[in-house]
C-alpha positions as a printed Julia matrix, in Angstrom:
266×3 Matrix{Float64}:
 75.93  22.23  121.76
 76.29  23.4   118.86
 77.11  27.28  118.16
 76.5   29.03  114.91
 78.25  32.39  114.75
 77.15  35.58  112.99
 79.18  38.59  112.6
 77.76  42.2   114.25
 80.48  44.6   112.82
 84.02  44.8   111.75
 85.14  43.95  115.36
 82.24  42.45  116.57
 80.49  38.15  116.44
 77.94  36.88  118.84
 77.51  32.99  118.32
 74.0   31.19  118.8
 74.48  28.12  121.1
 71.86  25.35  120.84
 70.3   24.38  123.99
 68.61  21.68  125.29
 64.62  21.62  125.1
 64.22  21.79  128.67
 67.06  24.95  129.13
 63.91  27.3   130.09
 63.62  26.06  133.07
 67.28  27.37  134.31
 66.1   31.14  132.87
 63.17  30.78  135.12
 65.01  29.61  138.49
 67.83  32.2   137.99
 65.28  34.94  136.64
 63.64  34.14  140.21
 66.95  34.31  142.2
 66.8   37.84  140.98
 63.82  38.92  141.65
 64.07  37.95  145.47
 67.8   39.59  145.48
 66.04  43.07  144.2
 62.42  42.66  144.77
 61.82  46.08  145.77
 63.29  47.28  142.08
 61.86  44.64  140.69
 57.82  45.71  141.72
 58.91  49.19  141.36
 59.26  48.33  137.63
 56.22  46.16  137.46
 53.99  48.46  139.07
 54.4   50.47  135.29
 52.12  47.95  133.17
 50.02  47.62  136.52
 49.11  51.28  136.53
 49.0   51.54  132.63
 46.53  48.68  132.22
 44.3   50.38  135.12
 44.34  53.29  133.36
 43.55  52.41  130.08
 40.44  49.84  131.68
 39.62  53.04  133.15
 39.36  54.43  129.66
 37.56  52.12  128.01
 35.32  51.96  130.82
 34.04  55.63  130.08
 34.2   54.7   126.58
 31.67  51.83  126.67
 34.53  50.25  124.48
 35.51  47.32  126.91
 35.26  45.1   124.14
 38.91  45.83  122.8
 39.56  45.47  126.57
 41.11  41.59  125.29
 43.31  43.44  122.13
 44.78  45.78  125.54
 45.89  42.85  127.05
 47.56  40.9   124.06
 49.01  44.09  123.35
 51.58  43.42  126.63
 53.0   40.5   124.65
 55.05  43.57  122.22
 55.54  46.47  124.63
 56.82  43.75  127.42
 60.04  43.26  125.85
 60.55  47.44  126.02
 59.26  48.25  129.2
 61.52  45.04  130.82
 64.59  46.82  130.3
 65.28  48.09  133.57
 65.22  44.07  134.72
 67.79  43.95  132.2
 69.81  45.7   133.72
 69.56  44.77  137.53
 70.19  41.15  135.6
 73.88  42.25  134.27
 74.26  44.12  137.51
 73.79  41.05  139.74
 76.13  39.42  136.78
 79.12  41.98  137.16
 78.48  42.15  141.46
 77.81  46.03  140.96
 75.75  48.37  142.83
 72.29  48.24  142.08
 70.41  52.15  142.16
 67.1   53.46  140.73
 69.13  55.58  138.66
 70.48  52.3   136.96
 66.99  50.71  136.34
 65.6   53.85  135.28
 68.15  55.44  133.36
 70.43  51.71  132.08
 73.22  51.46  130.38
 72.08  51.05  126.48
 75.09  50.57  123.8
 73.14  50.74  120.69
 70.14  53.33  121.94
 68.46  53.87  118.47
 68.34  50.31  117.18
 66.72  49.41  120.65
 63.87  52.15  119.4
 64.12  51.06  115.95
 63.26  47.23  117.2
 60.57  49.5   119.87
 58.66  50.52  116.8
 59.26  47.71  114.84
 56.89  46.42  117.71
 54.99  49.3   117.99
 53.58  48.8   114.03
 53.09  44.68  114.91
 50.53  46.58  117.84
 49.03  48.96  115.91
 48.12  45.97  113.05
 46.68  44.2   116.11
 44.85  47.32  117.23
 43.14  47.58  113.94
 42.39  44.43  113.42
 40.72  43.46  115.85
 38.58  47.16  115.87
 37.93  44.88  112.64
 36.87  42.18  114.27
 34.61  43.86  116.66
 32.67  46.13  114.31
 32.43  43.68  111.94
 30.85  40.92  114.59
 28.86  43.55  116.64
 27.42  45.17  113.82
 24.16  43.89  114.94
 24.41  44.22  118.32
 26.21  46.87  120.67
 28.32  44.99  123.6
 29.24  47.36  124.95
 29.55  46.46  128.51
 31.57  44.19  130.53
 28.9   41.69  131.11
 27.28  42.2   127.76
 30.71  41.28  125.92
 31.41  38.99  127.32
 27.5   36.94  127.33
 28.25  38.54  123.18
 31.18  37.02  122.76
 30.72  33.28  124.82
 27.36  32.84  123.56
 26.67  33.98  119.98
 27.89  32.43  116.8
 29.11  35.69  115.83
 31.28  36.51  118.82
 32.64  32.58  118.82
 33.72  33.51  115.78
 34.91  37.33  116.93
 36.41  35.56  119.53
 38.27  32.18  117.77
 39.49  34.94  114.72
 40.72  36.92  117.29
 42.65  34.49  119.08
 44.55  33.11  116.36
 45.3   36.46  114.57
 46.7   37.78  117.9
 48.7   34.69  118.68
 50.46  34.69  115.91
 51.33  38.45  115.95
 52.57  37.69  119.54
 54.25  35.23  117.96
 56.24  37.2   115.5
 57.02  39.81  117.9
 58.03  37.29  120.22
 60.36  36.27  117.6
 61.62  39.2   116.41
 62.25  40.8   119.96
 63.41  38.49  122.99
 66.56  38.17  121.66
 67.41  41.73  119.54
 66.76  43.55  122.69
 68.87  43.1   125.35
 71.71  41.55  122.69
 71.23  45.81  121.38
 70.77  46.99  124.61
 74.37  45.55  125.32
 76.55  45.15  122.63
 77.44  47.57  118.97
 74.47  46.12  116.49
 72.14  47.34  114.11
 68.45  46.64  114.93
 68.09  44.26  111.51
 71.07  42.45  112.62
 69.51  41.92  116.21
 66.79  40.55  115.05
 68.13  38.34  112.36
 69.91  36.81  115.49
 66.45  36.64  117.65
 65.5   34.93  114.68
 68.39  32.36  114.08
 68.27  31.86  117.71
 64.44  30.66  118.06
 64.93  29.14  115.18
 67.33  27.24  116.57
 66.44  26.72  119.61
 62.36  25.71  118.68
 61.62  23.56  121.43
 63.23  25.98  124.45
 62.02  28.82  122.41
 58.36  27.47  122.67
 58.91  26.45  126.37
 59.51  29.72  127.19
 56.88  31.61  125.28
 54.12  29.18  126.78
 55.46  29.55  130.22
 55.7   33.67  129.83
 51.97  33.25  128.57
 50.8   31.02  131.41
 52.09  33.66  133.84
 50.67  36.85  132.52
 47.53  35.16  131.65
 47.05  33.96  135.4
 48.88  37.6   136.14
 45.73  39.42  133.92
 42.91  36.96  135.97
 44.37  39.01  139.18
 42.91  42.24  137.36
 46.6   42.91  136.62
 48.31  42.99  140.24
 50.13  40.13  139.85
 52.12  41.06  137.32
 54.17  42.9   139.63
 55.85  39.94  140.64
 55.26  38.58  136.88
 56.55  40.78  134.83
 59.86  41.07  136.57
 60.85  37.85  137.15
 60.08  37.11  133.58
 62.04  40.48  132.51
 65.39  38.6   134.59
 64.78  35.51  133.29
 64.36  36.93  129.44
 67.76  38.61  130.5
 69.48  34.76  131.41
 67.52  33.56  127.84
 70.15  35.7   126.44
 72.97  35.03  128.1
 72.55  31.47  127.6
 71.24  31.3   124.04
 74.17  33.85  122.75
 77.53  32.23  125.24
 77.42  35.4   126.85
 78.51  35.27  130.44
 79.83  38.67  131.99
 79.08  41.78  130.2
 81.62  44.56  130.72
 80.69  48.44  131.01
 81.85  49.81  128.09
């Protein structure tokens, strides 16, 4: 297990540890232990993306724009790391053996809040690009037809040449943007929440961490995608459990990949 050191500031350094390709299973296992121990708080956090998804679906339905629902679902991959900060705090407090309260979850300790906000802004920019591209693809593919309602959209997307092209290109482009978002945020957000670091350095650390652990991080991303996809198939309800579980797992990913154990309170 080799290490690579990055300087965060005058007196701050972070180690990037090279892990085994199957390390993601341990992160998921630890994340599940955290969820089971604090499931009431976790499900409360998980309810947030579920309600947001239901509201967005209702808005799209009312506007006869359900064709944009796949793009909205894809946006979870980009905004998820921000919404999961409360889960990171729960896992941090459990490592410290400190009590967990609603105040601690909804007002989590963030060492570099401004830098977390910058990373969040970058993710929102990626989301806006994805929304614009999805809108363009939808408009271009459906120029000869108006697949407004849900069943019409599925018929259009899966049974017409234009729809299949739209789905294929949209999947590739959405997957590429989601990958970029994952690479720059999976370590940077918990790092900026726990250490004094600027946003650019935090994102660089995240990129290096992923590049030095391609097997483990790719497997982790695949598990995240599959679990989220299963949750979406349940009408988003599954996110009540899956979202906090993955949030806890991401914190343990951050801990393992930076070689950190217990983060002492500032």
